[in-house]
C-alpha positions as a LaTeX table, in Angstrom:
\begin{tabular}{lrrr}
\hline
Residue & $x$ (\AA) & $y$ (\AA) & $z$ (\AA) \\
\hline
Unk1 & $-33.28$ & 44.85 & $-46.15$ \\
Unk2 & $-29.59$ & 44.24 & $-46.88$ \\
Unk3 & $-27.62$ & 41.86 & $-44.70$ \\
Unk4 & $-23.88$ & 41.82 & $-44.26$ \\
Unk5 & $-22.22$ & 38.49 & $-44.71$ \\
Unk6 & $-18.98$ & 37.45 & $-43.10$ \\
Unk7 & $-15.99$ & 36.90 & $-45.36$ \\
Unk8 & $-15.75$ & 33.31 & $-44.16$ \\
Unk9 & $-19.31$ & 32.55 & $-45.20$ \\
Unk10 & $-18.85$ & 34.04 & $-48.66$ \\
Unk11 & $-15.66$ & 32.03 & $-49.19$ \\
Unk12 & $-17.40$ & 28.88 & $-48.07$ \\
Unk13 & $-20.19$ & 29.39 & $-50.57$ \\
Unk14 & $-17.79$ & 30.23 & $-53.38$ \\
Unk15 & $-15.79$ & 27.09 & $-52.79$ \\
Unk16 & $-18.79$ & 24.84 & $-52.48$ \\
Unk17 & $-21.10$ & 26.58 & $-54.96$ \\
Unk18 & $-23.67$ & 24.21 & $-53.50$ \\
Unk19 & $-26.06$ & 23.90 & $-50.56$ \\
Unk20 & $-25.03$ & 25.15 & $-47.15$ \\
Unk21 & $-21.81$ & 23.67 & $-45.76$ \\
Unk22 & $-22.12$ & 20.19 & $-44.30$ \\
Unk23 & $-20.09$ & 21.33 & $-41.33$ \\
Unk24 & $-22.64$ & 21.56 & $-38.52$ \\
Unk25 & $-22.62$ & 24.10 & $-35.72$ \\
Unk26 & $-23.56$ & 23.16 & $-32.20$ \\
Unk27 & $-25.31$ & 26.44 & $-31.42$ \\
Unk28 & $-28.69$ & 27.78 & $-32.46$ \\
Unk29 & $-27.35$ & 30.96 & $-34.05$ \\
Unk30 & $-29.01$ & 32.52 & $-37.08$ \\
Unk31 & $-26.38$ & 33.42 & $-39.67$ \\
Unk32 & $-26.84$ & 35.72 & $-42.69$ \\
Unk33 & $-26.45$ & 34.07 & $-46.08$ \\
Unk34 & $-25.81$ & 35.15 & $-49.65$ \\
Unk35 & $-25.64$ & 33.18 & $-52.88$ \\
Unk36 & $-22.44$ & 33.30 & $-54.94$ \\
Unk37 & $-22.10$ & 30.70 & $-57.66$ \\
Unk38 & $-18.65$ & 30.38 & $-59.22$ \\
Unk39 & $-18.31$ & 31.27 & $-62.91$ \\
Unk40 & $-16.85$ & 27.83 & $-63.55$ \\
Unk41 & $-20.11$ & 26.20 & $-62.43$ \\
Unk42 & $-22.14$ & 28.29 & $-64.87$ \\
Unk43 & $-19.71$ & 27.60 & $-67.74$ \\
Unk44 & $-19.87$ & 23.88 & $-67.00$ \\
Unk45 & $-23.67$ & 24.01 & $-67.10$ \\
Unk46 & $-23.75$ & 25.60 & $-70.54$ \\
Unk47 & $-21.19$ & 23.13 & $-71.87$ \\
Unk48 & $-23.21$ & 20.19 & $-70.60$ \\
Unk49 & $-26.39$ & 21.54 & $-72.19$ \\
Unk50 & $-24.64$ & 22.00 & $-75.52$ \\
Unk51 & $-23.21$ & 18.47 & $-75.34$ \\
Unk52 & $-26.59$ & 16.82 & $-74.70$ \\
Unk53 & $-27.04$ & 13.44 & $-76.38$ \\
Unk54 & $-30.61$ & 13.62 & $-77.62$ \\
Unk55 & $-33.03$ & 10.69 & $-77.90$ \\
Unk56 & $-35.20$ & 9.98 & $-80.93$ \\
Unk57 & $-38.42$ & 11.94 & $-81.22$ \\
Unk58 & $-41.53$ & 10.55 & $-79.55$ \\
Unk59 & $-43.80$ & 8.42 & $-81.73$ \\
Unk60 & $-47.02$ & 10.25 & $-80.85$ \\
Unk61 & $-48.24$ & 13.79 & $-81.50$ \\
Unk62 & $-48.97$ & 14.64 & $-77.88$ \\
Unk63 & $-47.34$ & 14.28 & $-74.43$ \\
Unk64 & $-48.56$ & 10.74 & $-73.72$ \\
Unk65 & $-45.01$ & 9.36 & $-74.08$ \\
Unk66 & $-43.55$ & 12.14 & $-71.93$ \\
Unk67 & $-42.06$ & 15.60 & $-72.38$ \\
Unk68 & $-41.79$ & 16.21 & $-76.11$ \\
Unk69 & $-38.44$ & 16.55 & $-77.84$ \\
Unk70 & $-39.37$ & 19.92 & $-79.34$ \\
Unk71 & $-40.06$ & 21.35 & $-75.88$ \\
Unk72 & $-36.73$ & 20.15 & $-74.52$ \\
Unk73 & $-34.76$ & 21.43 & $-77.53$ \\
Unk74 & $-36.37$ & 24.86 & $-77.24$ \\
Unk75 & $-35.63$ & 24.88 & $-73.51$ \\
Unk76 & $-32.02$ & 23.82 & $-74.10$ \\
Unk77 & $-31.44$ & 26.49 & $-76.74$ \\
Unk78 & $-32.70$ & 29.25 & $-74.47$ \\
Unk79 & $-30.89$ & 27.85 & $-71.43$ \\
Unk80 & $-27.52$ & 27.64 & $-73.17$ \\
Unk81 & $-27.69$ & 30.84 & $-75.21$ \\
Unk82 & $-29.91$ & 33.43 & $-73.52$ \\
Unk83 & $-30.64$ & 32.54 & $-69.89$ \\
Unk84 & $-28.72$ & 34.48 & $-67.20$ \\
Unk85 & $-28.59$ & 32.96 & $-63.69$ \\
Unk86 & $-26.97$ & 36.13 & $-62.30$ \\
Unk87 & $-30.32$ & 37.94 & $-62.52$ \\
Unk88 & $-31.91$ & 35.43 & $-60.16$ \\
Unk89 & $-28.86$ & 35.45 & $-57.92$ \\
Unk90 & $-29.20$ & 39.23 & $-57.58$ \\
Unk91 & $-32.91$ & 38.90 & $-56.73$ \\
Unk92 & $-32.12$ & 36.34 & $-54.05$ \\
Unk93 & $-29.35$ & 38.46 & $-52.57$ \\
Unk94 & $-31.65$ & 41.50 & $-52.45$ \\
Unk95 & $-33.68$ & 39.57 & $-49.89$ \\
Unk96 & $-32.64$ & 38.84 & $-46.29$ \\
Unk97 & $-31.52$ & 35.21 & $-46.26$ \\
Unk98 & $-30.31$ & 33.22 & $-43.29$ \\
Unk99 & $-29.13$ & 29.81 & $-42.15$ \\
Unk100 & $-29.65$ & 28.12 & $-38.81$ \\
Unk101 & $-28.86$ & 24.59 & $-37.71$ \\
Unk102 & $-31.73$ & 22.47 & $-36.39$ \\
Unk103 & $-31.42$ & 18.76 & $-35.58$ \\
Unk104 & $-27.98$ & 18.70 & $-37.17$ \\
Unk105 & $-29.02$ & 20.07 & $-40.58$ \\
Unk106 & $-28.49$ & 23.61 & $-41.84$ \\
Unk107 & $-31.82$ & 25.20 & $-42.74$ \\
Unk108 & $-31.73$ & 28.03 & $-45.27$ \\
Unk109 & $-34.60$ & 30.51 & $-45.26$ \\
Unk110 & $-35.75$ & 33.89 & $-46.47$ \\
Unk111 & $-37.12$ & 36.08 & $-43.69$ \\
Unk112 & $-38.75$ & 39.43 & $-44.49$ \\
Unk113 & $-40.36$ & 41.43 & $-41.69$ \\
Unk114 & $-43.10$ & 43.89 & $-42.54$ \\
Unk115 & $-42.81$ & 47.55 & $-41.66$ \\
Unk116 & $-46.45$ & 47.46 & $-40.55$ \\
Unk117 & $-47.45$ & 46.98 & $-36.94$ \\
Unk118 & $-49.01$ & 43.66 & $-35.92$ \\
Unk119 & $-48.03$ & 41.88 & $-39.13$ \\
Unk120 & $-49.05$ & 38.22 & $-39.00$ \\
Unk121 & $-46.07$ & 35.84 & $-39.22$ \\
Unk122 & $-46.46$ & 33.10 & $-41.83$ \\
Unk123 & $-44.13$ & 30.24 & $-42.69$ \\
Unk124 & $-44.58$ & 29.18 & $-46.32$ \\
Unk125 & $-43.28$ & 25.82 & $-47.55$ \\
Unk126 & $-42.56$ & 24.87 & $-51.15$ \\
Unk127 & $-42.86$ & 21.42 & $-52.67$ \\
Unk128 & $-41.22$ & 19.36 & $-55.44$ \\
Unk129 & $-40.21$ & 20.24 & $-58.11$ \\
Unk130 & $-40.48$ & 23.68 & $-56.59$ \\
Unk131 & $-38.22$ & 25.76 & $-54.38$ \\
Unk132 & $-38.13$ & 29.08 & $-52.56$ \\
Unk133 & $-38.25$ & 30.67 & $-56.03$ \\
Unk134 & $-41.94$ & 29.66 & $-56.19$ \\
Unk135 & $-42.84$ & 32.16 & $-53.46$ \\
Unk136 & $-40.60$ & 35.10 & $-54.31$ \\
Unk137 & $-43.32$ & 37.00 & $-56.22$ \\
Unk138 & $-45.62$ & 37.10 & $-53.20$ \\
Unk139 & $-43.08$ & 38.40 & $-50.67$ \\
Unk140 & $-43.56$ & 42.08 & $-51.54$ \\
Unk141 & $-47.38$ & 42.02 & $-51.61$ \\
Unk142 & $-47.56$ & 40.10 & $-48.34$ \\
Unk143 & $-45.04$ & 42.17 & $-46.38$ \\
Unk144 & $-45.86$ & 45.57 & $-47.90$ \\
Unk145 & $-49.58$ & 45.39 & $-48.76$ \\
Unk146 & $-50.14$ & 49.14 & $-49.06$ \\
Unk147 & $-47.78$ & 49.16 & $-52.03$ \\
Unk148 & $-49.72$ & 46.36 & $-53.75$ \\
Unk149 & $-53.37$ & 47.31 & $-53.37$ \\
Unk150 & $-53.90$ & 46.03 & $-49.84$ \\
Unk151 & $-54.29$ & 47.55 & $-46.43$ \\
Unk152 & $-51.80$ & 47.84 & $-43.58$ \\
Unk153 & $-53.82$ & 45.34 & $-41.57$ \\
Unk154 & $-53.17$ & 42.76 & $-44.34$ \\
Unk155 & $-49.45$ & 42.68 & $-43.56$ \\
Unk156 & $-47.44$ & 39.52 & $-42.95$ \\
Unk157 & $-43.96$ & 38.74 & $-41.75$ \\
Unk158 & $-42.81$ & 36.08 & $-44.22$ \\
Unk159 & $-40.55$ & 33.10 & $-43.55$ \\
Unk160 & $-39.76$ & 30.85 & $-46.53$ \\
Unk161 & $-37.43$ & 27.93 & $-45.76$ \\
Unk162 & $-35.79$ & 25.55 & $-48.21$ \\
Unk163 & $-36.76$ & 21.96 & $-47.43$ \\
Unk164 & $-33.82$ & 19.85 & $-46.23$ \\
Unk165 & $-32.09$ & 18.34 & $-49.26$ \\
Unk166 & $-33.45$ & 21.13 & $-51.45$ \\
Unk167 & $-31.93$ & 24.42 & $-52.56$ \\
Unk168 & $-29.46$ & 25.99 & $-50.16$ \\
Unk169 & $-30.46$ & 23.96 & $-47.12$ \\
Unk170 & $-28.20$ & 21.15 & $-45.96$ \\
Unk171 & $-28.60$ & 17.55 & $-47.04$ \\
Unk172 & $-29.52$ & 15.16 & $-44.24$ \\
Unk173 & $-26.91$ & 12.47 & $-43.60$ \\
Unk174 & $-29.21$ & 10.39 & $-41.40$ \\
Unk175 & $-32.57$ & 8.77 & $-42.07$ \\
Unk176 & $-35.89$ & 10.04 & $-40.82$ \\
Unk177 & $-36.22$ & 13.42 & $-42.54$ \\
Unk178 & $-39.84$ & 13.04 & $-43.58$ \\
Unk179 & $-42.71$ & 15.61 & $-43.53$ \\
Unk180 & $-43.40$ & 14.96 & $-39.84$ \\
Unk181 & $-39.77$ & 15.65 & $-38.92$ \\
Unk182 & $-39.69$ & 18.79 & $-41.05$ \\
Unk183 & $-42.92$ & 19.99 & $-39.41$ \\
Unk184 & $-41.21$ & 19.73 & $-36.01$ \\
Unk185 & $-38.18$ & 21.60 & $-37.37$ \\
Unk186 & $-40.37$ & 24.40 & $-38.72$ \\
Unk187 & $-42.00$ & 24.76 & $-35.29$ \\
Unk188 & $-38.51$ & 25.08 & $-33.77$ \\
Unk189 & $-37.57$ & 27.61 & $-36.46$ \\
Unk190 & $-40.53$ & 29.87 & $-35.74$ \\
Unk191 & $-39.81$ & 29.66 & $-32.03$ \\
Unk192 & $-36.16$ & 30.49 & $-32.66$ \\
Unk193 & $-37.24$ & 33.55 & $-34.65$ \\
Unk194 & $-39.23$ & 34.70 & $-31.62$ \\
Unk195 & $-42.74$ & 34.25 & $-33.01$ \\
Unk196 & $-45.28$ & 33.35 & $-30.35$ \\
Unk197 & $-48.27$ & 33.33 & $-32.73$ \\
Unk198 & $-48.11$ & 32.49 & $-36.42$ \\
Unk199 & $-49.76$ & 30.67 & $-39.33$ \\
Unk200 & $-48.45$ & 28.21 & $-41.92$ \\
Unk201 & $-49.04$ & 27.79 & $-45.65$ \\
Unk202 & $-48.11$ & 25.20 & $-48.23$ \\
Unk203 & $-48.93$ & 23.17 & $-51.32$ \\
Unk204 & $-47.52$ & 19.84 & $-52.49$ \\
Unk205 & $-44.97$ & 18.75 & $-49.84$ \\
Unk206 & $-45.57$ & 22.16 & $-48.30$ \\
Unk207 & $-49.11$ & 21.04 & $-47.55$ \\
Unk208 & $-47.90$ & 17.79 & $-46.00$ \\
Unk209 & $-45.51$ & 19.74 & $-43.78$ \\
Unk210 & $-48.10$ & 22.38 & $-42.85$ \\
Unk211 & $-50.77$ & 19.76 & $-42.13$ \\
Unk212 & $-48.35$ & 17.84 & $-39.92$ \\
Unk213 & $-47.63$ & 21.07 & $-38.07$ \\
Unk214 & $-51.39$ & 21.31 & $-37.56$ \\
Unk215 & $-51.52$ & 17.71 & $-36.31$ \\
Unk216 & $-48.85$ & 18.56 & $-33.73$ \\
Unk217 & $-50.79$ & 21.78 & $-33.03$ \\
Unk218 & $-48.20$ & 23.81 & $-31.10$ \\
Unk219 & $-49.68$ & 26.60 & $-29.04$ \\
Unk220 & $-48.35$ & 29.26 & $-31.37$ \\
Unk221 & $-49.89$ & 27.88 & $-34.59$ \\
Unk222 & $-53.17$ & 29.72 & $-35.19$ \\
Unk223 & $-54.11$ & 27.91 & $-38.38$ \\
Unk224 & $-52.95$ & 26.85 & $-41.83$ \\
Unk225 & $-53.76$ & 27.58 & $-45.46$ \\
Unk226 & $-53.37$ & 25.04 & $-48.24$ \\
Unk227 & $-53.56$ & 25.18 & $-52.02$ \\
Unk228 & $-53.24$ & 21.39 & $-52.37$ \\
Unk229 & $-55.40$ & 20.02 & $-49.60$ \\
Unk230 & $-55.57$ & 16.42 & $-48.34$ \\
Unk231 & $-59.31$ & 15.83 & $-48.35$ \\
Unk232 & $-60.09$ & 12.70 & $-50.39$ \\
Unk233 & $-62.79$ & 10.69 & $-48.55$ \\
Unk234 & $-62.12$ & 7.03 & $-47.85$ \\
Unk235 & $-64.94$ & 5.86 & $-50.12$ \\
Unk236 & $-63.49$ & 7.89 & $-53.01$ \\
Unk237 & $-60.03$ & 6.40 & $-52.49$ \\
Unk238 & $-61.59$ & 2.94 & $-52.55$ \\
Unk239 & $-63.51$ & 3.73 & $-55.72$ \\
Unk240 & $-60.36$ & 5.04 & $-57.39$ \\
Unk241 & $-58.58$ & 1.80 & $-56.53$ \\
Unk242 & $-61.46$ & $-0.22$ & $-57.96$ \\
Unk243 & $-61.76$ & 1.97 & $-61.04$ \\
Unk244 & $-65.45$ & 2.85 & $-60.77$ \\
Unk245 & $-66.81$ & 6.32 & $-60.06$ \\
Unk246 & $-69.50$ & 6.27 & $-57.35$ \\
Unk247 & $-73.01$ & 7.42 & $-58.15$ \\
Unk248 & $-74.42$ & 10.60 & $-56.69$ \\
Unk249 & $-71.31$ & 12.80 & $-56.90$ \\
Unk250 & $-71.78$ & 16.52 & $-57.50$ \\
Unk251 & $-70.23$ & 18.15 & $-60.57$ \\
Unk252 & $-67.24$ & 19.37 & $-58.53$ \\
Unk253 & $-66.78$ & 15.94 & $-56.98$ \\
Unk254 & $-66.96$ & 14.25 & $-60.38$ \\
Unk255 & $-64.32$ & 16.64 & $-61.71$ \\
Unk256 & $-62.03$ & 15.93 & $-58.75$ \\
Unk257 & $-62.55$ & 12.17 & $-59.16$ \\
Unk258 & $-61.61$ & 12.33 & $-62.86$ \\
Unk259 & $-58.52$ & 14.44 & $-62.11$ \\
Unk260 & $-57.36$ & 11.99 & $-59.45$ \\
Unk261 & $-58.11$ & 8.99 & $-61.66$ \\
Unk262 & $-55.94$ & 10.47 & $-64.42$ \\
Unk263 & $-53.15$ & 11.29 & $-61.97$ \\
Unk264 & $-53.06$ & 7.85 & $-60.37$ \\
Unk265 & $-53.17$ & 6.05 & $-63.73$ \\
Unk266 & $-50.91$ & 8.27 & $-65.83$ \\
Unk267 & $-49.21$ & 10.89 & $-63.69$ \\
Unk268 & $-47.49$ & 9.08 & $-60.83$ \\
Unk269 & $-44.39$ & 7.77 & $-62.60$ \\
Unk270 & $-41.99$ & 10.33 & $-61.11$ \\
Unk271 & $-43.38$ & 9.88 & $-57.59$ \\
Unk272 & $-43.24$ & 6.10 & $-57.80$ \\
Unk273 & $-39.59$ & 6.08 & $-58.79$ \\
Unk274 & $-38.57$ & 8.63 & $-56.16$ \\
Unk275 & $-40.56$ & 6.84 & $-53.46$ \\
Unk276 & $-39.05$ & 3.47 & $-54.32$ \\
Unk277 & $-35.57$ & 3.99 & $-55.81$ \\
Unk278 & $-34.40$ & 7.64 & $-55.64$ \\
Unk279 & $-30.71$ & 6.76 & $-55.70$ \\
Unk280 & $-31.16$ & 5.20 & $-59.16$ \\
Unk281 & $-31.77$ & 8.63 & $-60.69$ \\
Unk282 & $-28.08$ & 9.36 & $-61.35$ \\
Unk283 & $-28.93$ & 10.98 & $-64.67$ \\
Unk284 & $-30.69$ & 13.95 & $-63.07$ \\
Unk285 & $-27.55$ & 14.88 & $-61.13$ \\
Unk286 & $-25.29$ & 14.35 & $-64.18$ \\
Unk287 & $-27.29$ & 15.84 & $-67.05$ \\
Unk288 & $-28.99$ & 19.24 & $-66.88$ \\
Unk289 & $-31.40$ & 18.24 & $-69.64$ \\
Unk290 & $-32.15$ & 15.00 & $-67.81$ \\
Unk291 & $-32.91$ & 17.01 & $-64.68$ \\
Unk292 & $-35.05$ & 19.53 & $-66.57$ \\
Unk293 & $-37.16$ & 16.87 & $-68.31$ \\
Unk294 & $-37.67$ & 15.02 & $-65.01$ \\
Unk295 & $-38.83$ & 18.20 & $-63.29$ \\
Unk296 & $-41.11$ & 19.28 & $-66.14$ \\
Unk297 & $-43.00$ & 15.98 & $-66.16$ \\
Unk298 & $-44.51$ & 16.54 & $-62.70$ \\
Unk299 & $-48.15$ & 16.99 & $-63.61$ \\
Unk300 & $-49.98$ & 17.14 & $-66.91$ \\
Unk301 & $-51.33$ & 20.69 & $-66.75$ \\
Unk302 & $-48.07$ & 22.27 & $-65.56$ \\
Unk303 & $-46.11$ & 20.40 & $-68.21$ \\
Unk304 & $-48.44$ & 21.61 & $-70.95$ \\
Unk305 & $-48.25$ & 25.18 & $-69.64$ \\
Unk306 & $-44.45$ & 25.03 & $-69.69$ \\
Unk307 & $-44.48$ & 23.60 & $-73.22$ \\
Unk308 & $-46.61$ & 26.55 & $-74.33$ \\
Unk309 & $-44.15$ & 28.96 & $-72.72$ \\
Unk310 & $-41.28$ & 27.52 & $-74.77$ \\
Unk311 & $-43.45$ & 27.78 & $-77.88$ \\
Unk312 & $-43.43$ & 31.53 & $-77.24$ \\
Unk313 & $-46.91$ & 31.88 & $-75.74$ \\
Unk314 & $-47.71$ & 34.16 & $-72.80$ \\
Unk315 & $-48.52$ & 32.37 & $-69.55$ \\
Unk316 & $-48.30$ & 33.01 & $-65.83$ \\
Unk317 & $-44.71$ & 31.74 & $-65.94$ \\
Unk318 & $-41.90$ & 32.89 & $-68.21$ \\
Unk319 & $-38.97$ & 30.96 & $-69.64$ \\
Unk320 & $-36.72$ & 32.62 & $-67.06$ \\
Unk321 & $-39.08$ & 31.65 & $-64.24$ \\
Unk322 & $-38.93$ & 28.00 & $-65.27$ \\
Unk323 & $-35.17$ & 27.95 & $-65.75$ \\
Unk324 & $-34.50$ & 29.85 & $-62.50$ \\
Unk325 & $-36.02$ & 26.93 & $-60.62$ \\
Unk326 & $-34.34$ & 24.18 & $-62.65$ \\
Unk327 & $-30.98$ & 25.96 & $-62.48$ \\
Unk328 & $-31.26$ & 26.22 & $-58.70$ \\
Unk329 & $-31.64$ & 22.44 & $-58.49$ \\
Unk330 & $-28.70$ & 21.95 & $-60.87$ \\
Unk331 & $-26.30$ & 24.34 & $-59.14$ \\
Unk332 & $-27.08$ & 22.94 & $-55.70$ \\
Unk333 & $-26.87$ & 19.32 & $-56.92$ \\
Unk334 & $-30.16$ & 18.50 & $-55.24$ \\
Unk335 & $-31.85$ & 16.29 & $-57.82$ \\
Unk336 & $-31.36$ & 13.06 & $-55.90$ \\
Unk337 & $-31.26$ & 14.58 & $-52.40$ \\
Unk338 & $-34.68$ & 16.15 & $-52.99$ \\
Unk339 & $-35.99$ & 12.88 & $-54.46$ \\
Unk340 & $-35.12$ & 11.11 & $-51.20$ \\
Unk341 & $-37.86$ & 13.11 & $-49.49$ \\
Unk342 & $-40.37$ & 10.92 & $-51.35$ \\
Unk343 & $-38.59$ & 7.79 & $-50.12$ \\
Unk344 & $-38.52$ & 9.08 & $-46.56$ \\
Unk345 & $-42.22$ & 9.93 & $-46.67$ \\
Unk346 & $-43.08$ & 6.44 & $-47.91$ \\
Unk347 & $-41.21$ & 4.51 & $-45.22$ \\
Unk348 & $-43.70$ & 4.83 & $-42.39$ \\
Unk349 & $-46.72$ & 6.18 & $-44.23$ \\
Unk350 & $-50.04$ & 5.27 & $-42.62$ \\
Unk351 & $-52.23$ & 6.62 & $-45.42$ \\
Unk352 & $-52.28$ & 8.16 & $-48.86$ \\
Unk353 & $-50.91$ & 11.60 & $-49.71$ \\
Unk354 & $-54.42$ & 13.04 & $-50.08$ \\
Unk355 & $-56.01$ & 11.24 & $-47.11$ \\
Unk356 & $-57.44$ & 13.55 & $-44.40$ \\
Unk357 & $-55.25$ & 13.81 & $-41.30$ \\
Unk358 & $-57.90$ & 14.73 & $-38.75$ \\
Unk359 & $-56.84$ & 18.33 & $-38.22$ \\
Unk360 & $-58.46$ & 20.09 & $-35.30$ \\
Unk361 & $-57.17$ & 23.64 & $-35.77$ \\
Unk362 & $-58.47$ & 26.25 & $-38.26$ \\
Unk363 & $-57.80$ & 25.48 & $-41.93$ \\
Unk364 & $-58.27$ & 27.61 & $-45.06$ \\
Unk365 & $-58.42$ & 26.14 & $-48.57$ \\
Unk366 & $-57.87$ & 27.68 & $-52.00$ \\
Unk367 & $-58.82$ & 25.33 & $-54.84$ \\
Unk368 & $-57.04$ & 26.10 & $-58.12$ \\
Unk369 & $-58.61$ & 24.42 & $-61.18$ \\
Unk370 & $-55.43$ & 23.05 & $-62.74$ \\
Unk371 & $-54.00$ & 21.55 & $-59.56$ \\
Unk372 & $-53.58$ & 17.76 & $-59.50$ \\
Unk373 & $-57.14$ & 17.83 & $-58.22$ \\
Unk374 & $-59.40$ & 20.79 & $-57.50$ \\
Unk375 & $-60.71$ & 20.23 & $-53.99$ \\
Unk376 & $-64.53$ & 20.29 & $-53.78$ \\
Unk377 & $-65.91$ & 22.34 & $-50.91$ \\
Unk378 & $-67.88$ & 19.31 & $-49.68$ \\
Unk379 & $-64.67$ & 17.31 & $-49.24$ \\
Unk380 & $-62.91$ & 20.23 & $-47.53$ \\
Unk381 & $-65.78$ & 20.58 & $-45.05$ \\
Unk382 & $-65.56$ & 16.87 & $-44.18$ \\
Unk383 & $-61.77$ & 16.85 & $-43.84$ \\
Unk384 & $-61.44$ & 20.06 & $-41.84$ \\
Unk385 & $-63.99$ & 20.50 & $-39.00$ \\
Unk386 & $-62.68$ & 24.03 & $-38.47$ \\
Unk387 & $-62.71$ & 25.16 & $-42.10$ \\
Unk388 & $-62.57$ & 28.95 & $-41.87$ \\
Unk389 & $-62.24$ & 29.76 & $-45.58$ \\
Unk390 & $-62.80$ & 28.08 & $-48.93$ \\
Unk391 & $-62.56$ & 29.52 & $-52.43$ \\
Unk392 & $-62.53$ & 27.88 & $-55.85$ \\
Unk393 & $-60.58$ & 30.02 & $-58.29$ \\
Unk394 & $-60.99$ & 30.14 & $-62.06$ \\
Unk395 & $-57.30$ & 30.12 & $-63.01$ \\
Unk396 & $-54.08$ & 28.64 & $-61.69$ \\
Unk397 & $-52.39$ & 25.31 & $-61.19$ \\
Unk398 & $-49.84$ & 23.44 & $-59.14$ \\
Unk399 & $-47.42$ & 26.39 & $-58.81$ \\
Unk400 & $-50.14$ & 28.81 & $-57.79$ \\
Unk401 & $-48.06$ & 31.40 & $-55.90$ \\
Unk402 & $-45.55$ & 31.49 & $-58.75$ \\
Unk403 & $-48.03$ & 31.45 & $-61.62$ \\
Unk404 & $-50.83$ & 33.59 & $-60.14$ \\
Unk405 & $-49.14$ & 35.71 & $-57.42$ \\
Unk406 & $-51.83$ & 38.42 & $-57.29$ \\
Unk407 & $-54.65$ & 35.94 & $-56.77$ \\
Unk408 & $-52.58$ & 33.90 & $-54.36$ \\
Unk409 & $-51.76$ & 36.97 & $-52.27$ \\
Unk410 & $-55.44$ & 37.91 & $-52.12$ \\
Unk411 & $-56.26$ & 34.37 & $-51.04$ \\
Unk412 & $-53.84$ & 34.50 & $-48.10$ \\
Unk413 & $-55.11$ & 37.90 & $-47.01$ \\
Unk414 & $-58.72$ & 36.68 & $-47.01$ \\
Unk415 & $-57.97$ & 33.22 & $-45.62$ \\
Unk416 & $-56.12$ & 34.38 & $-42.53$ \\
Unk417 & $-58.22$ & 37.47 & $-41.80$ \\
Unk418 & $-60.44$ & 35.61 & $-39.28$ \\
Unk419 & $-57.35$ & 34.68 & $-37.24$ \\
Unk420 & $-56.06$ & 38.24 & $-36.82$ \\
Unk421 & $-58.95$ & 39.72 & $-34.86$ \\
Unk422 & $-58.02$ & 40.71 & $-31.34$ \\
Unk423 & $-54.69$ & 38.89 & $-31.38$ \\
Unk424 & $-51.29$ & 40.28 & $-30.56$ \\
Unk425 & $-49.56$ & 38.02 & $-33.05$ \\
Unk426 & $-45.96$ & 38.91 & $-32.35$ \\
\hline
\end{tabular}
């Protein structure tokens, strides 16, 4: 689908070369959107990469002091000398993109309708350090299943918004834009698009948003799917805080406990800083290499995968995949604005990120082994009384849709199948 864009909108994007204009509209119109980054912005990026002031090499032979210098130098060399943003820009502009203003903030989203009758609408939410780029590989298989080994009855209409303060969405100028607020905005967005029945999907912050949509439980929300579920039982959280694994855990539960223990002890540095002092991170908005290193050091398994990619090894992600996402953050100047989402979420938090939220609507779970923690089925059954689907996969990590798009697509088809029967979803 190709959308026509008004001359005024194109000019606005060219001038700003940044997220959607801060000028807010009073109406609820849905406006077409295209991405056009000025050449000067791309030249400036390459110059800044080339002018990087490098630190000394780490004093250990592994990643225990952080992202290794060799990884960052290989990334910088490719970024400055071979990477081409225009390829990603063309891919984005080949998709129908739109902007609409909700609660005073411009929300950018991709919206692809299936050609198949009775396609199930799904709103898919990215996390940090992800973006809409995470989900681009699954758009075709979800909306046009017969072209990708599926059946017509597997079809989805796909809505992929950029979180406020991320990508091409607007940056909130008032406080209160936390996952609960975004969940309410997504409900308004689906209503504005005319969907009376739909499902939601997410991992990372996308899970927090989707689960909060499920807590609100609007009449149109049939169920949700998560690839980073909030299921950690209270006694496990207590044991993690005390530093002693409980007796009697199954093998899957022991694995999840060890993964969480590692994350809380060694992997939370980025989240702590962004939750407490996001505005202090000036370096990630001023230095592309500073931004890239900060984004790479999200979780241990993803960071190691990315390091292998820049060593020349074949993985689910390519060098271009990784730099598409980082470059999007750089060009939209959303390093700090996206970090504020952590601060907002921490202000009135009543529990931990992985604490169950008491969802009462249908929930489907896909557990990928290299996620921050691989959810055991026993925990999912306790957290979600209406668990309609659970599957533990043998490959994939935090960026599951991006890294393993075929498996992820198959998961969504299977997970939401029970909710299609007998329903006129549009």
